[in-house]
C-alpha atoms as an extended CHARMM CRD file, in Angstrom:
* protein
*
       223  EXT
         1         1  MET       CA             49.9790000000      119.3910000000      -71.0580000000  PROA      1               0.0000000000
         2         2  ASP       CA             48.5290000000      116.0390000000      -70.0370000000  PROA      2               0.0000000000
         3         3  GLU       CA             50.4410000000      114.4390000000      -67.1370000000  PROA      3               0.0000000000
         4         4  GLU       CA             50.4510000000      111.1890000000      -68.9850000000  PROA      4               0.0000000000
         5         5  ALA       CA             51.9650000000      112.8380000000      -72.0210000000  PROA      5               0.0000000000
         6         6  LYS       CA             54.9770000000      114.3880000000      -70.1810000000  PROA      6               0.0000000000
         7         7  PRO       CA             58.3540000000      112.5500000000      -69.9100000000  PROA      7               0.0000000000
         8         8  ARG       CA             58.6790000000      110.9180000000      -66.5590000000  PROA      8               0.0000000000
         9         9  VAL       CA             61.4340000000      112.0620000000      -64.2950000000  PROA      9               0.0000000000
        10        10  LEU       CA             62.6740000000      110.4590000000      -61.1480000000  PROA      10              0.0000000000
        11        11  LEU       CA             64.4380000000      113.0760000000      -59.1430000000  PROA      11              0.0000000000
        12        12  ILE       CA             66.4810000000      111.6160000000      -56.3060000000  PROA      12              0.0000000000
        13        13  GLU       CA             67.5090000000      114.6760000000      -53.9370000000  PROA      13              0.0000000000
        14        14  ASP       CA             67.5860000000      114.6550000000      -50.1970000000  PROA      14              0.0000000000
        15        15  ASP       CA             67.4060000000      118.4710000000      -49.5310000000  PROA      15              0.0000000000
        16        16  ASP       CA             63.9400000000      119.0610000000      -48.1410000000  PROA      16              0.0000000000
        17        17  GLN       CA             63.7590000000      122.3380000000      -49.8230000000  PROA      17              0.0000000000
        18        18  LEU       CA             65.5780000000      122.0990000000      -53.1420000000  PROA      18              0.0000000000
        19        19  GLY       CA             63.7550000000      118.7620000000      -53.7890000000  PROA      19              0.0000000000
        20        20  PRO       CA             60.3140000000      120.1950000000      -53.8580000000  PROA      20              0.0000000000
        21        21  LEU       CA             61.3220000000      123.4180000000      -55.6560000000  PROA      21              0.0000000000
        22        22  THR       CA             62.9750000000      121.3730000000      -58.5260000000  PROA      22              0.0000000000
        23        23  VAL       CA             59.6140000000      119.3370000000      -58.9090000000  PROA      23              0.0000000000
        24        24  GLN       CA             57.5700000000      122.6690000000      -59.0660000000  PROA      24              0.0000000000
        25        25  LEU       CA             60.1340000000      124.0780000000      -61.5690000000  PROA      25              0.0000000000
        26        26  LEU       CA             60.0230000000      120.9950000000      -63.7560000000  PROA      26              0.0000000000
        27        27  GLY       CA             56.3960000000      120.1730000000      -63.3060000000  PROA      27              0.0000000000
        28        28  GLY       CA             54.9930000000      122.1920000000      -66.2700000000  PROA      28              0.0000000000
        29        29  GLU       CA             56.9910000000      120.2450000000      -68.6690000000  PROA      29              0.0000000000
        30        30  PHE       CA             57.8340000000      116.8260000000      -66.9280000000  PROA      30              0.0000000000
        31        31  ASN       CA             55.9500000000      114.3850000000      -64.8020000000  PROA      31              0.0000000000
        32        32  VAL       CA             58.4150000000      114.3850000000      -61.7880000000  PROA      32              0.0000000000
        33        33  THR       CA             58.5000000000      111.9570000000      -58.8820000000  PROA      33              0.0000000000
        34        34  LEU       CA             60.6650000000      112.8880000000      -55.7900000000  PROA      34              0.0000000000
        35        35  ALA       CA             62.7120000000      110.2400000000      -53.8660000000  PROA      35              0.0000000000
        36        36  THR       CA             64.7970000000      111.5880000000      -50.8020000000  PROA      36              0.0000000000
        37        37  ASP       CA             67.3850000000      108.9490000000      -50.2420000000  PROA      37              0.0000000000
        38        38  GLY       CA             69.5110000000      106.4390000000      -52.1590000000  PROA      38              0.0000000000
        39        39  GLN       CA             67.8530000000      103.3610000000      -51.2830000000  PROA      39              0.0000000000
        40        40  GLN       CA             64.4090000000      104.5870000000      -52.1620000000  PROA      40              0.0000000000
        41        41  GLY       CA             65.8470000000      105.8940000000      -55.4650000000  PROA      41              0.0000000000
        42        42  LEU       CA             67.2000000000      102.4880000000      -56.2300000000  PROA      42              0.0000000000
        43        43  HSD       CA             63.9730000000      100.8820000000      -55.5290000000  PROA      43              0.0000000000
        44        44  LEU       CA             62.0150000000      103.2630000000      -57.7140000000  PROA      44              0.0000000000
        45        45  GLY       CA             64.6340000000      103.3350000000      -60.4260000000  PROA      45              0.0000000000
        46        46  LEU       CA             64.5000000000       99.3970000000      -60.6960000000  PROA      46              0.0000000000
        47        47  THR       CA             60.7090000000       99.1310000000      -60.3780000000  PROA      47              0.0000000000
        48        48  GLY       CA             59.3750000000      102.2200000000      -62.3960000000  PROA      48              0.0000000000
        49        49  ASP       CA             59.1540000000      103.2470000000      -66.0530000000  PROA      49              0.0000000000
        50        50  TRP       CA             61.2040000000      106.3820000000      -66.2030000000  PROA      50              0.0000000000
        51        51  ASP       CA             62.3630000000      108.4380000000      -69.3050000000  PROA      51              0.0000000000
        52        52  VAL       CA             65.2820000000      110.1640000000      -67.4330000000  PROA      52              0.0000000000
        53        53  LEU       CA             66.5610000000      110.0960000000      -63.7880000000  PROA      53              0.0000000000
        54        54  VAL       CA             68.1230000000      113.1780000000      -62.1100000000  PROA      54              0.0000000000
        55        55  ILE       CA             70.3340000000      112.0170000000      -59.2760000000  PROA      55              0.0000000000
        56        56  ASP       CA             72.2520000000      113.9110000000      -56.4760000000  PROA      56              0.0000000000
        57        57  ARG       CA             75.6800000000      112.7610000000      -55.5400000000  PROA      57              0.0000000000
        58        58  GLY       CA             75.6280000000      113.2520000000      -51.7330000000  PROA      58              0.0000000000
        59        59  LEU       CA             72.4430000000      111.1210000000      -50.7760000000  PROA      59              0.0000000000
        60        60  PRO       CA             71.8970000000      109.2950000000      -47.4410000000  PROA      60              0.0000000000
        61        61  LEU       CA             71.6820000000      105.5510000000      -47.2280000000  PROA      61              0.0000000000
        62        62  LEU       CA             73.3270000000      105.0280000000      -50.7640000000  PROA      62              0.0000000000
        63        63  ASP       CA             75.4830000000      107.7410000000      -52.4520000000  PROA      63              0.0000000000
        64        64  GLY       CA             74.6240000000      108.8620000000      -56.1100000000  PROA      64              0.0000000000
        65        65  ALA       CA             77.4720000000      107.3880000000      -57.8460000000  PROA      65              0.0000000000
        66        66  SER       CA             76.9370000000      103.9760000000      -56.2020000000  PROA      66              0.0000000000
        67        67  LEU       CA             73.2680000000      104.2040000000      -56.8970000000  PROA      67              0.0000000000
        68        68  ILE       CA             73.7950000000      104.7760000000      -60.5240000000  PROA      68              0.0000000000
        69        69  ALA       CA             76.5460000000      101.8970000000      -60.7600000000  PROA      69              0.0000000000
        70        70  ALA       CA             73.9100000000       99.5970000000      -59.1330000000  PROA      70              0.0000000000
        71        71  LEU       CA             71.1920000000      100.5230000000      -61.6780000000  PROA      71              0.0000000000
        72        72  ARG       CA             73.7100000000       99.9450000000      -64.4050000000  PROA      72              0.0000000000
        73        73  ARG       CA             74.6280000000       96.5100000000      -63.1740000000  PROA      73              0.0000000000
        74        74  LYS       CA             70.8280000000       95.6660000000      -63.0890000000  PROA      74              0.0000000000
        75        75  GLN       CA             70.7370000000       96.6530000000      -66.9000000000  PROA      75              0.0000000000
        76        76  VAL       CA             68.7010000000       99.7330000000      -66.3820000000  PROA      76              0.0000000000
        77        77  SER       CA             69.7410000000      101.9350000000      -69.3050000000  PROA      77              0.0000000000
        78        78  THR       CA             67.4840000000      104.9560000000      -68.5210000000  PROA      78              0.0000000000
        79        79  PRO       CA             69.4260000000      108.2360000000      -69.2830000000  PROA      79              0.0000000000
        80        80  VAL       CA             70.8060000000      109.6180000000      -66.0300000000  PROA      80              0.0000000000
        81        81  LEU       CA             71.7590000000      113.1710000000      -65.1590000000  PROA      81              0.0000000000
        82        82  ILE       CA             73.6890000000      113.8550000000      -62.1000000000  PROA      82              0.0000000000
        83        83  LEU       CA             72.8240000000      117.0730000000      -60.3640000000  PROA      83              0.0000000000
        84        84  THR       CA             75.2070000000      117.9960000000      -57.4080000000  PROA      84              0.0000000000
        85        85  ALA       CA             77.2290000000      120.5140000000      -55.6590000000  PROA      85              0.0000000000
        86        86  LEU       CA             80.4260000000      118.4990000000      -56.3780000000  PROA      86              0.0000000000
        87        87  GLY       CA             81.9710000000      120.3230000000      -59.3110000000  PROA      87              0.0000000000
        88        88  ALA       CA             85.5490000000      119.3350000000      -59.5810000000  PROA      88              0.0000000000
        89        89  VAL       CA             86.7370000000      117.6150000000      -62.6180000000  PROA      89              0.0000000000
        90        90  GLN       CA             87.5400000000      114.3070000000      -60.9320000000  PROA      90              0.0000000000
        91        91  ASP       CA             83.9240000000      114.3110000000      -59.5940000000  PROA      91              0.0000000000
        92        92  LYS       CA             82.5530000000      114.9100000000      -62.8070000000  PROA      92              0.0000000000
        93        93  ILE       CA             84.8720000000      111.9830000000      -64.3710000000  PROA      93              0.0000000000
        94        94  ASP       CA             83.6590000000      109.7410000000      -61.4010000000  PROA      94              0.0000000000
        95        95  GLY       CA             80.0070000000      110.5300000000      -61.9860000000  PROA      95              0.0000000000
        96        96  LEU       CA             80.2070000000      109.6840000000      -65.8580000000  PROA      96              0.0000000000
        97        97  ASP       CA             82.1930000000      106.5490000000      -65.3930000000  PROA      97              0.0000000000
        98        98  ALA       CA             79.7120000000      105.3670000000      -62.7810000000  PROA      98              0.0000000000
        99        99  GLY       CA             77.1610000000      105.2920000000      -65.9160000000  PROA      99              0.0000000000
       100       100  ALA       CA             75.8160000000      108.9130000000      -65.8700000000  PROA      100             0.0000000000
       101       101  ASN       CA             74.9810000000      110.4070000000      -69.2090000000  PROA      101             0.0000000000
       102       102  ASP       CA             75.1870000000      114.0880000000      -68.2340000000  PROA      102             0.0000000000
       103       103  TYR       CA             76.4380000000      115.9950000000      -65.1900000000  PROA      103             0.0000000000
       104       104  MET       CA             75.2180000000      119.4810000000      -63.8850000000  PROA      104             0.0000000000
       105       105  VAL       CA             76.5750000000      121.4810000000      -60.7330000000  PROA      105             0.0000000000
       106       106  LYS       CA             74.5100000000      123.3540000000      -58.3310000000  PROA      106             0.0000000000
       107       107  PRO       CA             73.3960000000      126.0980000000      -58.1430000000  PROA      107             0.0000000000
       108       108  PHE       CA             71.8390000000      125.5440000000      -61.4130000000  PROA      108             0.0000000000
       109       109  ASP       CA             69.5290000000      127.3780000000      -63.9140000000  PROA      109             0.0000000000
       110       110  ALA       CA             66.1060000000      125.7100000000      -64.1680000000  PROA      110             0.0000000000
       111       111  ASP       CA             65.8340000000      126.5120000000      -67.9490000000  PROA      111             0.0000000000
       112       112  GLU       CA             69.1580000000      124.8780000000      -68.5460000000  PROA      112             0.0000000000
       113       113  LEU       CA             68.0740000000      121.7440000000      -66.6090000000  PROA      113             0.0000000000
       114       114  ALA       CA             65.0700000000      121.4580000000      -68.6070000000  PROA      114             0.0000000000
       115       115  ALA       CA             66.7830000000      121.6640000000      -71.8550000000  PROA      115             0.0000000000
       116       116  ARG       CA             69.2720000000      119.1420000000      -70.7250000000  PROA      116             0.0000000000
       117       117  LEU       CA             66.3970000000      116.8140000000      -69.7010000000  PROA      117             0.0000000000
       118       118  ARG       CA             64.7960000000      117.3290000000      -73.1590000000  PROA      118             0.0000000000
       119       119  ALA       CA             68.0770000000      116.4410000000      -74.8090000000  PROA      119             0.0000000000
       120       120  LEU       CA             68.2470000000      113.1950000000      -72.7250000000  PROA      120             0.0000000000
       121       121  THR       CA             64.6230000000      112.2360000000      -73.6920000000  PROA      121             0.0000000000
       122       122  ARG       CA             64.7210000000      113.2280000000      -77.2980000000  PROA      122             0.0000000000
       123       123  THR       CA             64.2000000000      110.5480000000      -79.8170000000  PROA      123             0.0000000000
       124       124  TYR       CA             65.2220000000      110.6630000000      -83.4660000000  PROA      124             0.0000000000
       125       125  ASP       CA             63.9350000000      108.7170000000      -86.5370000000  PROA      125             0.0000000000
       126       126  SER       CA             67.4210000000      107.9020000000      -87.9090000000  PROA      126             0.0000000000
       127       127  PRO       CA             68.5380000000      104.3720000000      -87.0010000000  PROA      127             0.0000000000
       128       128  ARG       CA             71.5040000000      103.8480000000      -84.7350000000  PROA      128             0.0000000000
       129       129  THR       CA             74.6740000000      102.3520000000      -86.1390000000  PROA      129             0.0000000000
       130       130  MET       CA             75.2480000000       98.9480000000      -84.4910000000  PROA      130             0.0000000000
       131       131  LEU       CA             78.6230000000       97.3540000000      -84.6720000000  PROA      131             0.0000000000
       132       132  SER       CA             78.6930000000       93.3070000000      -84.6380000000  PROA      132             0.0000000000
       133       133  LEU       CA             81.2130000000       91.6470000000      -82.2210000000  PROA      133             0.0000000000
       134       134  GLY       CA             80.8280000000       87.9550000000      -82.3600000000  PROA      134             0.0000000000
       135       135  SER       CA             77.5840000000       87.2140000000      -80.8760000000  PROA      135             0.0000000000
       136       136  TRP       CA             77.1650000000       90.6890000000      -79.5460000000  PROA      136             0.0000000000
       137       137  ASP       CA             75.6340000000       94.0040000000      -81.1350000000  PROA      137             0.0000000000
       138       138  PHE       CA             77.4220000000       97.0890000000      -79.9910000000  PROA      138             0.0000000000
       139       139  ASP       CA             75.5210000000      100.4400000000      -80.1210000000  PROA      139             0.0000000000
       140       140  PRO       CA             78.1110000000      103.2460000000      -79.3920000000  PROA      140             0.0000000000
       141       141  SER       CA             75.4670000000      105.9800000000      -79.2680000000  PROA      141             0.0000000000
       142       142  GLY       CA             73.6290000000      104.3020000000      -76.5960000000  PROA      142             0.0000000000
       143       143  ARG       CA             76.5650000000      102.6080000000      -75.0350000000  PROA      143             0.0000000000
       144       144  ILE       CA             74.9030000000       99.3720000000      -74.9370000000  PROA      144             0.0000000000
       145       145  MET       CA             76.1230000000       95.8730000000      -75.5730000000  PROA      145             0.0000000000
       146       146  SER       CA             73.4930000000       93.2320000000      -76.5520000000  PROA      146             0.0000000000
       147       147  SER       CA             74.1510000000       89.5540000000      -76.9770000000  PROA      147             0.0000000000
       148       148  ALA       CA             72.1220000000       87.0430000000      -78.9720000000  PROA      148             0.0000000000
       149       149  TYR       CA             71.4280000000       85.2920000000      -75.8060000000  PROA      149             0.0000000000
       150       150  GLY       CA             69.4490000000       88.3310000000      -74.3910000000  PROA      150             0.0000000000
       151       151  ALA       CA             72.1090000000       89.9140000000      -72.0250000000  PROA      151             0.0000000000
       152       152  ARG       CA             72.3020000000       93.6360000000      -72.2150000000  PROA      152             0.0000000000
       153       153  VAL       CA             75.3580000000       95.5970000000      -70.8020000000  PROA      153             0.0000000000
       154       154  VAL       CA             75.5170000000       99.3050000000      -70.3100000000  PROA      154             0.0000000000
       155       155  LEU       CA             79.0340000000      100.8980000000      -70.6880000000  PROA      155             0.0000000000
       156       156  SER       CA             80.5860000000      103.9600000000      -69.3120000000  PROA      156             0.0000000000
       157       157  PRO       CA             81.5550000000      106.6520000000      -71.5520000000  PROA      157             0.0000000000
       158       158  ARG       CA             85.2520000000      105.5850000000      -71.4130000000  PROA      158             0.0000000000
       159       159  GLU       CA             84.4770000000      102.0310000000      -71.8840000000  PROA      159             0.0000000000
       160       160  SER       CA             82.4050000000      102.6910000000      -74.9020000000  PROA      160             0.0000000000
       161       161  GLY       CA             85.0070000000      105.0210000000      -76.4320000000  PROA      161             0.0000000000
       162       162  LEU       CA             87.5710000000      102.4000000000      -75.9510000000  PROA      162             0.0000000000
       163       163  LEU       CA             85.5530000000       99.6700000000      -77.4620000000  PROA      163             0.0000000000
       164       164  GLU       CA             84.3400000000      101.8160000000      -80.4560000000  PROA      164             0.0000000000
       165       165  ILE       CA             87.8620000000      102.9170000000      -81.5630000000  PROA      165             0.0000000000
       166       166  LEU       CA             88.7530000000       99.2080000000      -81.5960000000  PROA      166             0.0000000000
       167       167  ALA       CA             85.5680000000       97.8170000000      -83.1170000000  PROA      167             0.0000000000
       168       168  ARG       CA             85.6820000000      100.3310000000      -85.9490000000  PROA      168             0.0000000000
       169       169  ASN       CA             89.1810000000       99.2180000000      -86.9070000000  PROA      169             0.0000000000
       170       170  PRO       CA             89.1580000000       95.3910000000      -86.9030000000  PROA      170             0.0000000000
       171       171  GLY       CA             92.3850000000       93.7870000000      -87.1020000000  PROA      171             0.0000000000
       172       172  ARG       CA             94.3260000000       96.9600000000      -86.3630000000  PROA      172             0.0000000000
       173       173  VAL       CA             96.5550000000       96.8510000000      -83.3360000000  PROA      173             0.0000000000
       174       174  PHE       CA             96.5230000000      100.0980000000      -81.3130000000  PROA      174             0.0000000000
       175       175  SER       CA             99.2750000000      100.8860000000      -78.8550000000  PROA      175             0.0000000000
       176       176  ARG       CA             98.5830000000      102.1780000000      -75.4440000000  PROA      176             0.0000000000
       177       177  PRO       CA             99.7680000000      105.7470000000      -76.2050000000  PROA      177             0.0000000000
       178       178  GLU       CA             97.4400000000      105.6380000000      -79.3150000000  PROA      178             0.0000000000
       179       179  LEU       CA             94.4530000000      104.6750000000      -77.0660000000  PROA      179             0.0000000000
       180       180  LEU       CA             95.3990000000      107.0120000000      -74.3390000000  PROA      180             0.0000000000
       181       181  THR       CA             95.3830000000      109.8540000000      -76.7590000000  PROA      181             0.0000000000
       182       182  ALA       CA             92.1630000000      108.9300000000      -78.5920000000  PROA      182             0.0000000000
       183       183  VAL       CA             89.9910000000      107.9870000000      -75.6130000000  PROA      183             0.0000000000
       184       184  PHE       CA             91.5310000000      109.2470000000      -72.3410000000  PROA      184             0.0000000000
       185       185  GLU       CA             92.6260000000      112.8090000000      -73.1860000000  PROA      185             0.0000000000
       186       186  GLY       CA             94.2360000000      114.6420000000      -70.1230000000  PROA      186             0.0000000000
       187       187  THR       CA             94.8430000000      111.4110000000      -68.2110000000  PROA      187             0.0000000000
       188       188  ASP       CA             98.5810000000      110.9950000000      -66.9980000000  PROA      188             0.0000000000
       189       189  GLY       CA             99.5340000000      107.4430000000      -67.6060000000  PROA      189             0.0000000000
       190       190  PRO       CA             98.7540000000      104.7090000000      -70.0920000000  PROA      190             0.0000000000
       191       191  SER       CA             97.9930000000      102.1450000000      -67.3540000000  PROA      191             0.0000000000
       192       192  VAL       CA             94.5480000000      103.6710000000      -67.4160000000  PROA      192             0.0000000000
       193       193  VAL       CA             94.0710000000      101.9370000000      -70.9230000000  PROA      193             0.0000000000
       194       194  ASP       CA             94.7640000000       98.5300000000      -69.2080000000  PROA      194             0.0000000000
       195       195  THR       CA             92.2650000000       99.3590000000      -66.4830000000  PROA      195             0.0000000000
       196       196  TYR       CA             89.4150000000       99.9410000000      -69.0100000000  PROA      196             0.0000000000
       197       197  VAL       CA             90.4010000000       96.8060000000      -70.8350000000  PROA      197             0.0000000000
       198       198  HSD       CA             90.0520000000       95.0280000000      -67.5800000000  PROA      198             0.0000000000
       199       199  TYR       CA             86.5660000000       96.6300000000      -66.9630000000  PROA      199             0.0000000000
       200       200  LEU       CA             85.2780000000       95.6630000000      -70.6620000000  PROA      200             0.0000000000
       201       201  ARG       CA             86.6230000000       92.0770000000      -70.3250000000  PROA      201             0.0000000000
       202       202  LYS       CA             84.8100000000       91.6570000000      -66.9160000000  PROA      202             0.0000000000
       203       203  LYS       CA             81.6660000000       92.9770000000      -68.4040000000  PROA      203             0.0000000000
       204       204  VAL       CA             81.5110000000       91.3190000000      -71.8720000000  PROA      204             0.0000000000
       205       205  GLY       CA             83.9870000000       88.5600000000      -71.6130000000  PROA      205             0.0000000000
       206       206  LYS       CA             87.6950000000       88.0820000000      -71.8640000000  PROA      206             0.0000000000
       207       207  SER       CA             87.9320000000       87.5780000000      -75.6110000000  PROA      207             0.0000000000
       208       208  VAL       CA             86.3640000000       91.0680000000      -76.3980000000  PROA      208             0.0000000000
       209       209  ILE       CA             89.8310000000       92.7640000000      -76.5010000000  PROA      209             0.0000000000
       210       210  VAL       CA             92.9830000000       90.7570000000      -77.5490000000  PROA      210             0.0000000000
       211       211  THR       CA             96.3010000000       91.6230000000      -75.9830000000  PROA      211             0.0000000000
       212       212  ILE       CA             99.0800000000       91.7560000000      -78.5350000000  PROA      212             0.0000000000
       213       213  HSD       CA            102.1480000000       91.5180000000      -76.2080000000  PROA      213             0.0000000000
       214       214  GLY       CA            104.6130000000       94.2820000000      -76.9190000000  PROA      214             0.0000000000
       215       215  ALA       CA            102.4050000000       96.1630000000      -79.3000000000  PROA      215             0.0000000000
       216       216  GLY       CA             99.0950000000       96.9380000000      -77.6670000000  PROA      216             0.0000000000
       217       217  TYR       CA             95.3380000000       95.7590000000      -78.1980000000  PROA      217             0.0000000000
       218       218  ARG       CA             93.0480000000       94.9530000000      -81.0010000000  PROA      218             0.0000000000
       219       219  ILE       CA             89.3690000000       94.0470000000      -81.0900000000  PROA      219             0.0000000000
       220       220  GLY       CA             88.4660000000       90.3960000000      -80.4870000000  PROA      220             0.0000000000
       221       221  GLU       CA             85.2090000000       88.4350000000      -81.0170000000  PROA      221             0.0000000000
       222       222  PRO       CA             83.4590000000       87.8720000000      -77.7170000000  PROA      222             0.0000000000
       223       223  GLU       CA             81.1860000000       84.6650000000      -77.4380000000  PROA      223             0.0000000000
């Protein structure tokens, strides 16, 4: 396949053996560029035109989760797959909440990695379903909020899940236990709902979610 026609992958991996090996394993199908520390990865992630990013968690200079969060704050919406030896459930939650789209644990199967990258770079002809929230458009499938004034905000999976259930039921007030069950399955306390409401308000504006005292939350109309 012509190199120009291959999906462009930025691999950020500091292991001096695994990094080049992964480039070699993926090279038949993807055009892979290797960065070996978090700062170099951040620079390339911000300045390059990539189809997908593959990021290790334990990077020098800037760890993987902080790198992803920095990219998302700069409105970089390129799909991200975390490839790491950290396989605990909380590690996966932290990585996905930082803004990753997928999470894979080392040691990995090269064919499975390639399949996941194909899934992240795949495009479809069917239009996305957009939800209107005041002057914002919300794309739940892409986890992106776009304002009429040009702002673009990338949400974490939990932020997007919380916003979607509220946005699809305008006018309905959801209690914390209802939202906890619908969006935060397996989380112990309802305070996590308040935490993610705070995150959404910080990213999009205080009026995106309305507090109904003694009852719960409903969707608002952010400006």
